[in-house]
N, C-alpha and C positions, 0 to 999 in steps of 0.2 A: 258519232254518228251510227244510226240504228242499222244493224245488218239483219236482212230477211233470212230466216232459217231455211236451211235447205230441205227441199221436200223429198220424202222417202216414197217413191212411187210404189214400191212393192208392199210397204206397210200399209198404205193407203188402200191398196186393191185388197189386201187381206181384211182390212177393217170394213170395207164395203161388202165383202163376200160374208163377213160375220153378221152384219146387220140384215143382209138378205136372208141368211139362214134362220136367225132368230124371228124375223117377220114371218117366214113360212112356217116354222115350229109353232109360233103362237096361233097361227091360223088352223093348225091341225088340231088343236084342242088337247084335252088330257087323255090318258091311255086308258082309263077304265079301272079294272079291279087292281088292288095292290100288287098281287103276284104278276100280273101282266105288265104293270109299270116296272117292277123290278127287274123282270127278264129283259125288258127293252133297254133299261139303264145299264144292266150288266153287258149286254151286247154292245152298247155305245162305248163302254169303257174298255172293251177288249184291247189290250196292248198299250194302254195308257200308263204313264208313270204316276206315282202318288200325287205329285203336284198338279199333273193335267186332270187326273181323276177328281181332285178336289175343285179345280176350277169349273169342269163341267158339271159337277153335282150341284154347285152353287148357282150356276148358270140355269141350269134346267129346273132347279127348286124354285127360282124366282120366276120362271116362265109358267110354273104350275098355277100360280094366281090363287091359291087357296088361303083362307084364313086358318091360322094355327093357334089354337088356345094353348097357353102355357101356364105351368104352375111350378114356380121356383126360379131363382136366379140363373141357374146353369141351364135349364131347359130353354128359358128365354134367349140367352145367348147362343145356344146351339141352333135354335130355330131361326133367329136372325141371320146367323151365318149360312145357313142352308137356304131359307126362303125368303130372306130380305126383311128389314126392320119393318117395312110397312105391312107385311102379312102377319106379324106377330100380335096377339091379343092377350096380354097377361090377365089371369083371372084371380090370382092371389093365393089360391090353395088348391090342392088336388080334387077336393069334394066339389067345389065350384066348377072346375074344368070338366069333370065327369058330368055333372049336372047340366052343364051348358052344351054339351056335345050333341049335335044334330046329325041326322043322316048325311052322308057325304063330307062331313067335316073331320077334323082330327085334333087331338090333344097332345101335347108333348109334356111329360111330367117328371120332375126330378125323382131319381130312385132313392136320393138321400133324404127324402121328406121325413118329418117328424113321425108320422104314422104310416103304417103299412097300407097305403091306399090301394096298391095292387091286389091286395086280398079281396076287396070288394069285387073284383071281376069274376071271382069263383061262383059268385051268386047272380051274375048278370049274363044272360045267354045273348045279350044284344051289343055287347062291347067286347073288343078283342085288341090284344097287342099286335100291331101290324108292322112295327119298326122300333129300332134302337139306335141311339146315337152316342157316340161315333158308330158307324157301321162299316168300318174297315177292320182288317184282321189285327191290326196294331193297337187298336183302341178297345178298352173294356166299356160296355155300355154304361152310361152315366144317366140317361133319361129314356123312358119308354114312350112310344107313340101309340096311342089308342084310337081306334075308330069302330065305326058300326059295321064295316064290311069285314067278314072273316078272311084271314090270310090263306093263301094256298101255297103249296111247295114251289120253290124256285130252282131247286137243285143245289143250293148252297145256303143253308138257313141254320138258325139257332132257336130253340123252342124254350119258352119260359113256363115253368112248372112250379107250384106251391105246395108246401106241405105244413102241417101243424105238429109234426113229429118233434119230440124232444130229444132225439138221438144227436150225438155230435155230427157235425156237418161231414166229417171224414167217414163215419159209420154209414150215413145216408148215401154219400157218393159210391161207397163200396157196395152197398145193397143195389144201387141202380146199375153199377158196372156188371154185378153178377147177373142182372136181368138183361144185359146187352145194351145199356144206355151209358153214354159218356156224359157226366155231369160236373158242374162247377157251381159252388155257391156264390150268390150274387148279392143278397140283401137278407136281413133278418130284423123283425121288430113285431111287438105285440104277440109273441108266441107264434107267429108265422115265419117261414123261411122261403125265400125264392131262389130258385135254382135255374141255371142255364143248361139245357141239353143240347148236344151237338145233333145237327141235322132237323128235319121236319118231322116232329112227332105228334100224331093225332091224339085227341082228348081220350078215344077209345082203344088206344094202342095196347095190346095184351101184355107187354113188358111192364106196364105200370099198374097191373092188377094187384099186385101184392106189394106195391111200393110203400115205404114207411109212411105213416100218419093215418089218422082216422079221418082227417079233412084234407083232401089234396086234390090237384087237378091242373091241367094245362090251360093257361090263360091266352095263348097266342104264340106267334113265331115271327121272326124278323129276318130279312135277308141279309146276307154279307155282300160286300163289294170289294 
């Protein structure tokens, strides 16, 4: 004989409250500039455990309802986890993703790509790194998010800087440290090296004036949560 499952009234109440909250949040629309969205998300995550933060980021990411261009298997998986599978549009390679990027859109691209696609951003004043996934302190960036909106400071950021210096990574890190910047090597390919700088560092920051390399520059920044 079939037995009707016992109804959990409290769980049902919480589920209804969640649906109502999602409905209201969808009606409110997107938050605007990347730094404004980051500040709002960080405030929402105050006091959350890592598991709670992951669930909230995934939920809000899906409610963002933006299309995310991806290039690489890892970026596609990361984008699907954060924004939902329906939001992901694989482009095949970084060049295609950057070429297809339109105002208001974003592209998530593998750092481990065969070519240093991030080097192209040095010559593009219309594209910026605005995010990096994973974006928590426990994870090293594996994919960078690029958009047409320049990022602003959020109070807890990491900046991405490129150089063509042939110096060993440790020597470059030491030179930047002497200038007052904490740096960490992130990727290297095709004669270019990508470093992650602690904090929000502007392209015209005086501490980078004598940085190693004939060709170098900041390509954007990403918030930490």
